[in-house]
Structure formats: structure tokens, C-alpha cells
C-alpha positions in Angstrom: -99.9 169.8 92.6 -98.9 169.0 89.1 -97.3 165.6 88.4 -94.6 166.7 85.9 -93.6 163.1 85.1 -97.1 162.3 83.9 -97.4 165.6 81.9 -94.0 164.9 80.2 -95.1 161.4 79.2 -98.3 162.8 77.7 -96.4 165.4 75.8 -94.0 162.8 74.5 -96.9 160.7 73.3 -98.4 163.7 71.5 -95.0 164.4 69.8 -94.7 160.8 68.6 -98.2 160.9 67.2 -97.4 164.2 65.5 -94.2 162.9 64.0 -96.0 160.1 62.1 -98.8 162.4 60.9 -96.6 165.3 59.9 -94.2 163.1 57.8 -97.2 161.5 56.1 -98.7 165.0 55.3 -95.3 166.0 53.9 -95.2 163.1 51.5 -98.8 162.3 50.7 -100.5 163.4 47.5 -102.6 166.6 47.5 -100.7 167.7 50.6 -97.1 167.6 49.3 -97.5 170.2 46.6 -95.8 173.5 46.8 -99.1 175.5 46.4 -100.3 174.0 49.7 -99.5 176.6 52.3 -97.0 175.5 55.0 -99.2 176.9 57.7 -102.1 174.7 56.5 -99.8 171.6 56.6 -98.6 172.4 60.1 -102.1 173.2 61.3 -103.7 170.2 59.8 -101.0 167.9 61.2 -101.4 169.3 64.7 -105.2 169.2 64.5 -105.2 165.6 63.3 -102.6 164.6 66.0 -104.8 166.1 68.6 -107.8 164.1 67.4 -105.8 160.9 67.4 -104.4 161.7 70.8 -107.9 162.3 72.2 -109.6 159.3 70.6 -107.3 156.6 71.9 -105.7 157.1 75.3 -104.5 153.5 75.7 -101.4 154.0 73.5 -98.4 152.7 75.5 -94.7 152.7 74.6 -91.4 152.3 76.4 -87.8 153.3 75.8 -84.5 153.6 77.5 -82.7 156.9 77.5 -82.4 159.6 74.9 -81.2 157.2 72.1 -84.2 155.0 72.7 -86.6 157.9 72.3 -84.7 159.1 69.2 -85.1 155.6 67.7 -88.8 155.7 68.2 -89.0 159.1 66.6 -87.1 157.9 63.6 -89.3 154.8 63.3 -92.5 156.9 63.5 -91.1 159.3 60.8 -90.3 156.4 58.5 -93.8 154.9 58.9 -95.5 158.1 57.8 -92.9 158.9 55.1 -93.2 155.4 53.5 -97.0 155.3 53.4 -97.2 158.9 52.1 -94.5 158.3 49.4 -96.2 155.1 48.3 -99.5 156.9 47.8 -97.8 159.8 46.0 -95.9 157.4 43.6 -99.2 155.8 42.7 -100.5 159.2 41.6 -97.3 160.0 39.7 -97.9 157.0 37.5 -100.1 159.1 35.3 -97.3 161.7 35.0 -95.0 158.9 33.7 -97.7 157.9 31.2 -98.1 161.5 30.0 -94.3 161.7 29.5 -94.4 158.7 27.2 -97.2 160.4 25.3 -95.2 163.6 25.0 -92.3 161.7 23.5 -94.6 159.9 21.0 -96.2 163.2 19.9 -92.9 165.1 19.7 -93.8 167.4 22.6 -91.1 166.1 25.0 -89.0 169.3 24.4 -92.0 171.6 25.1 -91.8 171.2 28.9 -93.1 173.8 31.3 -92.1 174.5 34.9 -94.7 173.2 37.3 -94.7 175.4 40.5 -96.5 172.8 42.5 -93.9 170.1 42.1 -91.0 172.4 41.2 -90.0 170.2 38.3 -90.0 170.4 34.5 -93.1 168.5 33.2 -94.5 167.8 29.8 -97.7 169.2 28.5 -99.6 165.9 28.3 -98.2 164.7 31.6 -99.3 167.8 33.4 -102.7 167.7 31.7 -103.4 164.1 32.7 -102.0 164.6 36.2 -104.4 167.4 37.0 -107.4 165.6 35.5 -106.6 162.5 37.5 -106.0 164.4 40.7 -109.4 166.0 40.3 -111.1 162.6 39.8 -109.2 161.2 42.9 -110.4 164.1 45.0 -114.0 163.6 43.8 -113.7 159.9 44.6 -112.7 160.7 48.2 -109.1 159.5 48.1 -108.0 162.2 50.7 -110.6 160.8 53.2 -109.2 157.3 52.7 -105.6 158.4 53.2 -106.5 160.1 56.4 -108.5 157.2 57.7 -105.8 154.7 56.7 -103.2 156.8 58.6 -105.3 156.9 61.7 -106.0 153.1 61.5 -102.2 152.4 61.4 -102.1 153.2 65.1 -104.2 150.1 65.8 -101.9 147.7 63.8 -98.6 149.5 64.2 -98.4 150.8 67.8 -96.0 153.6 68.7 -92.5 152.2 69.1 -93.6 148.7 67.8 -92.8 149.0 64.1 -90.8 146.1 62.6 -89.2 146.8 59.2 -89.1 143.3 57.8 -87.4 142.3 54.5 -90.9 142.0 52.9 -91.1 145.8 53.0 -88.1 146.0 50.6 -89.7 143.4 48.4 -93.0 145.2 48.3 -91.3 148.5 47.3 -89.3 146.7 44.5 -92.4 145.0 43.2 -94.3 148.3 43.2 -91.5 150.0 41.2 -91.8 147.3 38.6 -95.6 147.7 38.4 -95.1 151.5 38.2 -93.5 151.3 34.7 -95.9 148.5 33.5 -99.0 150.5 34.5 -97.7 153.7 33.1 -96.9 152.1 29.8 -100.4 150.4 29.7 -102.0 153.8 30.1 -100.0 155.3 27.2 -100.3 152.1 25.1 -103.1 153.5 22.7 -101.0 156.6 21.9 -97.9 154.4 21.5 -99.7 152.0 19.1 -101.1 154.8 17.0 -97.8 156.6 16.7 -96.0 153.3 15.8 -98.5 152.8 13.0 -98.1 156.4 11.9 -94.3 156.0 11.8 -94.7 153.0 9.7 -96.9 154.9 7.2 -94.4 157.8 7.1 -91.6 155.3 6.5 -93.5 153.9 3.5 -94.3 157.3 2.2 -90.7 158.3 2.5 -89.7 155.4 0.2 -92.5 156.1 -2.3 -92.2 159.9 -2.5 -88.6 160.8 -1.4 -89.1 164.4 -2.5 -91.5 165.0 0.4 -90.1 166.4 3.6 -91.2 163.7 6.0 -89.6 165.4 9.0 -91.8 168.5 8.7 -94.9 166.5 7.7 -94.4 163.9 10.4 -94.2 166.5 13.2 -97.5 168.0 12.2 -99.2 164.6 11.7 -98.0 163.3 15.1 -99.5 166.3 16.9 -102.7 166.1 14.9 -103.1 162.3 15.4 -102.1 162.6 19.1 -104.8 165.1 19.8 -107.4 162.8 18.1 -106.2 159.8 20.2 -106.4 161.9 23.4 -109.9 163.0 22.4 -111.1 159.4 22.0 -109.2 157.9 25.0 -110.0 160.6 27.5 -113.0 158.5 28.5 -110.5 156.0 30.0 -109.6 158.4 32.8 -112.4 157.4 35.2 -111.4 153.7 35.0 -107.7 154.7 35.3 -108.4 156.7 38.4 -110.4 153.8 39.9 -107.5 151.5 39.2 -104.9 153.8 40.7 -107.2 154.2 43.8 -107.2 150.4 44.2 -103.5 150.4 43.7 -103.0 152.9 46.5 -105.1 150.8 48.8 -103.2 147.6 47.9 -99.8 149.1 48.4 -100.7 150.8 51.7 -102.1 147.5 53.0 -99.0 145.6 51.9 -96.6 148.2 53.5 -98.5 148.3 56.7 -98.5 144.5 56.9 -94.7 144.6 56.3 -94.3 146.9 59.3 -96.8 145.3 61.7 -95.2 143.5 64.7 -95.7 139.8 64.9 
């Protein structure tokens, strides 16, 4: 005879595991792009949830009534969403740096529609984003993200998440570092364009008959391509730094949600 109460508890446990994993897959880099099939996202989430469910059967939780269960579902969804969004924002740093380069080179108006993110992106931002994503895939970031998500069940049990004020402070500090890191990546291009603008300003005073607007646009693109050619070797170190940044922010967020 089937014990329906036990079967229902096991099904609820599987649903709670699936909620955290599915929200993470929805927001995490490499999985949140539009070119990733929805069936693959759903199938991957269910398969990973089944693995987590079968690996650890000692997961316990308790709630009172429908509202209590709904609160646990919302908390699990927030855990996966916060971790996935933090990792995705770290990868988006290179897009911000590329946008600064587009402005310096005069290519900010030459935006294209990216079908993967469904947004208007600049040429350099899209170029650097795909190169960085390729390097992060080669470095095994997707394996780290999956293992980090699975490990969260050991430190943040189901129904035991505590959203402390340090979580807000961690996110605020990260947003400040987001702009600082992006500007540092684009700093060589910014410095070269600043020097070029100074040279064009001096030439405009020396030879006012020259059309510095037309000449400046061509020189900025030419100099920008040369700077990119010489600074492209920085991408491996940039990808390594962003990989470390993802690890740091995930650890800080998990510690901020870990029960005392």
C-alpha cells in the first residue's frame, strides 16, 4: 500500500530543489542567452535536480500551511536568482568596458541588435564579450557554477536561508566594483584617445583650415584598431580576473544567506 503522505513530501522536496536550480539556470551566464533552447534549460534543470535529490536524501525542512510552503519556494527562487545574476553581472563587465571603447572610437552609434541578449550592443562590446565568454568556457567556469550551486545545499539548507543586511552591502559594493573594473579594462583605449584628442586640438589651432571632425573620426578608428591589436593579449588575464571575481562574489553572497 502506497503511503501518499511520504510520496507527497518527497515530491515537495524535489520541487524545492528544482526551484533553486531552475532560477539559477534562468539567470546564470551561458544559460540565460536567448539562443539557448528553452527545452534544454528545462531538461538540464530537471536532470540536475534529480541528481541533487538522489545524492543527498538527508535534506529536511518544515513549514506551516500553504503560506509557509510558498515562503520557502520564494526563498529558494531568490537564492538561485541572486547567485545566477551575480555571476552574469561579472561577465557583463566586459560589455561595459567595450561600450566605453565604442564611445572613445566613435562607434557608439554603430550598434547592432544582439539576438542572444535581445538588446542593442556596440561592436567592440559584442566582440570582447564573445571572446571573453569563449575563454571562460575553456577555463571551465560552467563546471564551477554548477558545482557551486550544488554545494549551496550544504551551507544553505532548504527553508533555512537568512537574508541578512550584509547581502545588500555585498551587492552595493559589487556594483561599485563593476564600474571600476570595466573602466580599468578600457583604460588603455581611453588614455590613447585622450592623447589623440589633445593632438587634434593642437592641430586645430595650428592649421584651422583642416577639417578636424572628418580627420578625427578616421584617426580615432585607426588608432582604436591598433590599440585593440596590441591589447588583445590582455584578455586571458582579464578572464582570469573575472573568474576570480565570480568566485569571490558567490562566496560572499552565500555567506550572507547562510543561517547562523
